[in-house]
VMD Tcl script that draws the C-alpha trace (Angstrom):
set ca {
  {-22.49 8.43 -23.08}
  {-21.18 11.38 -25.12}
  {-20.99 11.15 -28.88}
  {-17.44 10.95 -30.30}
  {-17.81 14.41 -31.87}
  {-18.65 15.95 -28.48}
  {-15.72 14.23 -26.77}
  {-13.38 15.46 -29.51}
  {-14.66 19.04 -29.11}
  {-14.09 18.92 -25.37}
  {-10.55 17.64 -25.86}
  {-9.80 20.41 -28.36}
  {-11.17 23.06 -26.00}
  {-9.16 21.74 -23.07}
  {-5.96 21.83 -25.09}
  {-6.51 25.54 -25.70}
  {-6.93 26.51 -22.06}
  {-4.49 29.19 -20.92}
  {-2.80 27.10 -18.28}
  {-2.17 24.33 -20.78}
  {-0.87 26.47 -23.62}
  {1.65 27.86 -21.15}
  {3.28 24.45 -21.01}
  {2.67 23.24 -24.54}
  {0.96 20.77 -26.77}
  {0.22 17.10 -26.62}
  {0.74 15.11 -23.46}
  {1.95 11.86 -21.93}
  {1.00 10.84 -18.44}
  {2.92 9.45 -15.53}
  {0.88 8.15 -12.64}
  {1.58 6.98 -9.12}
  {1.40 3.29 -8.31}
  {0.33 1.97 -4.93}
  {2.51 -1.20 -5.03}
  {5.01 -1.55 -2.23}
  {6.08 2.04 -2.57}
  {3.23 4.34 -1.72}
  {3.18 6.88 -4.52}
  {5.89 5.32 -6.67}
  {5.84 6.51 -10.25}
  {5.05 4.20 -13.15}
  {6.54 4.63 -16.62}
  {5.00 7.43 -18.69}
  {1.78 6.50 -20.48}
  {1.19 8.24 -23.78}
  {-2.28 9.71 -24.07}
  {-3.94 9.72 -27.47}
  {-4.48 13.47 -27.50}
  {-4.41 16.48 -25.29}
  {-1.68 17.11 -22.80}
  {1.96 16.20 -22.79}
  {3.49 14.94 -19.51}
  {1.23 14.41 -16.50}
  {2.80 13.55 -13.15}
  {0.91 12.29 -10.11}
  {2.43 13.99 -7.06}
  {0.17 12.18 -4.60}
  {1.00 9.29 -2.29}
  {-1.58 6.50 -2.16}
  {-3.81 7.14 0.83}
  {-3.76 4.24 3.26}
  {-2.81 2.81 6.67}
  {0.89 2.43 5.80}
  {1.46 6.16 5.32}
  {3.68 7.82 7.92}
  {1.71 10.37 9.96}
  {2.60 13.27 12.24}
  {2.74 11.86 15.79}
  {-0.26 13.94 16.91}
  {-2.49 12.08 14.44}
  {-3.72 8.53 14.07}
  {-2.89 6.38 11.04}
  {-5.49 6.13 8.30}
  {-8.07 3.39 8.88}
  {-9.88 1.74 5.97}
  {-12.60 -0.77 6.77}
  {-14.83 -2.55 4.30}
  {-18.39 -1.63 5.24}
  {-20.41 -3.16 2.41}
  {-19.78 -6.02 -0.02}
  {-21.31 -6.92 -3.34}
  {-21.97 -10.47 -2.16}
  {-23.90 -9.38 0.93}
  {-25.23 -5.90 0.14}
  {-25.22 -5.66 -3.64}
  {-22.57 -2.94 -3.67}
  {-19.02 -2.38 -2.38}
  {-17.94 0.51 -0.14}
  {-15.33 1.28 2.50}
  {-15.43 3.40 5.62}
  {-12.34 5.62 5.83}
  {-11.28 7.32 9.06}
  {-8.48 9.87 9.14}
  {-7.29 13.20 10.55}
  {-7.36 16.18 8.19}
  {-3.59 16.51 7.98}
  {-2.86 13.00 6.77}
  {-1.30 11.77 3.54}
  {-0.61 14.20 0.73}
  {-2.61 17.05 2.20}
  {-3.26 20.77 2.28}
  {-2.74 23.21 5.13}
  {-5.18 26.12 4.89}
  {-4.32 29.44 6.57}
  {-6.70 28.67 9.46}
  {-4.53 25.68 10.40}
  {-2.19 28.10 12.20}
  {-3.84 31.50 11.91}
  {-6.89 32.39 14.00}
  {-9.68 33.51 11.67}
  {-7.53 32.55 8.67}
  {-9.17 31.22 5.53}
  {-10.47 27.64 5.54}
  {-9.64 25.27 2.70}
  {-13.21 25.22 1.42}
  {-13.19 29.01 0.94}
  {-9.89 29.32 -0.95}
  {-10.45 30.59 -4.53}
  {-10.40 27.71 -7.01}
  {-8.05 29.52 -9.39}
  {-5.26 29.26 -6.80}
  {-5.23 25.49 -7.35}
  {-3.89 25.93 -10.91}
  {-0.43 27.46 -10.77}
  {3.03 27.55 -12.37}
  {5.16 25.01 -10.53}
  {8.73 25.66 -9.38}
  {10.55 22.60 -8.00}
  {13.58 23.60 -5.93}
  {15.82 20.65 -5.13}
  {17.92 20.39 -1.98}
  {18.20 16.61 -2.31}
  {21.98 16.33 -2.22}
  {22.20 18.48 0.90}
  {19.32 16.66 2.59}
  {21.08 13.34 2.04}
  {23.92 14.61 4.22}
  {21.95 16.72 6.69}
  {18.38 15.80 7.63}
  {17.95 19.16 9.40}
  {18.79 21.27 6.37}
  {16.30 23.83 5.09}
  {15.45 25.42 1.78}
  {17.03 28.87 1.89}
  {16.74 32.20 0.10}
  {20.01 31.33 -1.64}
  {18.39 28.15 -3.00}
  {15.52 30.23 -4.40}
  {17.89 32.76 -5.96}
  {19.96 29.95 -7.48}
  {16.76 28.52 -8.99}
  {15.94 31.94 -10.44}
  {19.45 32.30 -11.86}
  {18.94 29.04 -13.74}
  {15.28 29.43 -14.73}
  {14.32 33.08 -14.46}
  {12.27 34.92 -11.86}
  {9.53 32.90 -10.20}
  {6.34 33.28 -12.26}
  {3.48 35.32 -10.83}
  {1.10 33.10 -8.90}
  {3.64 30.29 -8.59}
  {3.52 27.24 -6.32}
  {7.01 26.50 -4.94}
  {7.82 22.90 -4.02}
  {10.83 21.74 -2.02}
  {12.30 18.49 -3.31}
  {14.42 16.84 -0.61}
  {14.16 13.25 -1.83}
  {12.33 12.33 1.39}
  {9.52 10.62 -0.51}
  {11.93 7.73 -1.24}
  {11.54 6.81 2.43}
  {7.74 6.56 2.29}
  {7.64 2.76 2.55}
  {9.45 2.78 5.92}
  {7.68 4.90 8.53}
  {10.58 4.75 10.98}
  {13.04 5.95 8.35}
  {10.63 8.63 7.17}
  {9.99 10.02 10.67}
  {13.72 9.67 11.38}
  {13.57 9.98 15.16}
  {16.73 10.26 17.24}
  {17.34 8.64 20.64}
  {15.30 11.37 22.33}
  {12.37 10.89 19.96}
  {12.97 14.12 18.00}
  {12.17 13.79 14.31}
  {14.61 15.02 11.66}
  {13.58 15.98 8.12}
  {14.10 19.04 5.89}
  {11.73 21.98 5.46}
  {11.57 25.67 4.51}
  {13.62 28.20 6.44}
  {11.73 31.14 7.94}
  {13.75 33.51 5.75}
  {12.82 31.64 2.57}
  {9.14 31.57 3.54}
  {9.15 35.31 4.24}
  {11.03 36.02 1.02}
  {8.38 34.17 -0.98}
  {5.42 36.01 0.53}
  {7.05 39.44 0.76}
  {9.20 39.65 -2.37}
  {7.58 37.17 -4.74}
  {4.01 36.43 -5.85}
  {3.10 32.85 -4.88}
  {-0.13 31.01 -4.13}
  {1.47 28.43 -1.88}
  {4.36 26.12 -1.15}
  {4.86 22.38 -0.81}
  {7.23 19.78 0.61}
  {7.86 16.05 0.22}
  {8.14 15.74 4.01}
  {5.47 15.83 6.73}
  {5.94 19.50 7.56}
  {6.62 22.83 5.91}
  {9.04 23.47 8.78}
  {11.98 21.16 9.36}
  {10.89 18.30 11.60}
  {13.22 19.24 14.47}
  {11.94 22.82 14.66}
  {10.59 23.92 18.03}
  {8.49 26.67 16.42}
  {6.40 26.59 13.23}
  {8.05 29.66 11.70}
  {7.62 28.72 8.03}
  {3.99 27.77 8.59}
  {3.31 31.09 10.31}
  {5.04 33.10 7.58}
  {3.26 31.41 4.67}
  {-0.17 30.73 6.15}
  {-0.11 34.11 7.88}
  {0.15 35.71 4.44}
  {-2.95 33.86 3.27}
  {-1.04 31.22 1.30}
  {-1.63 27.48 1.53}
  {0.77 24.58 1.90}
  {0.78 21.02 0.57}
  {2.77 18.44 2.54}
  {3.88 14.89 1.74}
  {4.18 15.43 -2.00}
  {5.42 12.55 -4.15}
  {7.50 12.14 -7.31}
  {8.97 15.65 -7.44}
  {12.21 14.22 -8.84}
  {10.39 13.34 -12.06}
  {9.02 16.85 -12.67}
  {11.00 19.52 -14.55}
  {12.27 22.20 -12.14}
  {10.58 24.90 -14.23}
  {7.88 25.11 -16.89}
  {5.28 22.79 -15.38}
  {1.88 23.66 -13.95}
  {0.44 22.18 -10.77}
  {-3.21 21.17 -10.39}
  {-4.44 20.60 -6.84}
  {-7.75 18.97 -6.00}
  {-8.24 20.77 -2.70}
  {-10.49 19.61 0.16}
  {-13.92 21.25 0.38}
  {-15.55 20.03 3.56}
  {-17.03 22.81 5.66}
  {-14.60 24.63 7.92}
  {-11.61 22.62 6.68}
  {-8.24 23.42 8.25}
  {-6.90 21.27 5.44}
  {-7.33 17.77 4.16}
  {-6.06 15.12 1.74}
  {-5.54 16.35 -1.82}
  {-4.85 14.87 -5.23}
  {-2.00 16.73 -6.89}
  {-0.93 16.61 -10.54}
  {1.73 18.42 -12.53}
  {1.48 18.93 -16.29}
  {4.48 19.87 -18.38}
}
mol new
graphics top color blue
foreach p $ca { graphics top sphere $p radius 0.5 }
foreach p [lrange $ca 0 end-1] q [lrange $ca 1 end] { graphics top cylinder $p $q radius 0.2 }
display resetview
């Protein structure tokens, strides 16, 4: 157990880190609650010292999460119990691209980088949240466009160097109903928003980003017949995070994102824990 003086020193040092001073002083936290809504946000909790607002952008990992049809739902089975074995532990079975998760370049690009080899400093980045929620409510096949990005820049200034750009479509509000989230039509085609190819190419060719994220299951719109946004972003060595939560609560500009990326050997991706601080 650390002495109080040591803990206080650590807190003071953390508050002076570059990525924290970029977003300011003392901090309150908002965390995700499992409850009925996977990843629903609780009321802000004021921390004694340190950061200001902390947002959990991660859905609770479990069997109720909607999954891409190619993958199996998460399975959680109790393997040991305190009563019988003296300790408690679960066995968890899942595909890499399940829950709030990362796509590494190798997910779509032969010989692309694996998640475990991505530089750690890319997981701390200025966060830009671009909302297309009102349009997505009317059109499930809409995409985030270059015009959306330019409108964001008109309001908030040019995207910061090394930014992580997140599309907020409001789709995470559907997380408790897998059928509504997947949004299949009579032919079985899913419908949900994503990035347009043009927006993805704009970000990697004309802006300096580390990656991009969505609150849906895919970087591309769900009805796409080709993974054009994936290929544009991952082909440029960027990473993606899919199935983000709580983006509506985060300021559109001025926050930083912190991503606990997967690090199993040869990872094409994997579940992540994502926070924003503002």
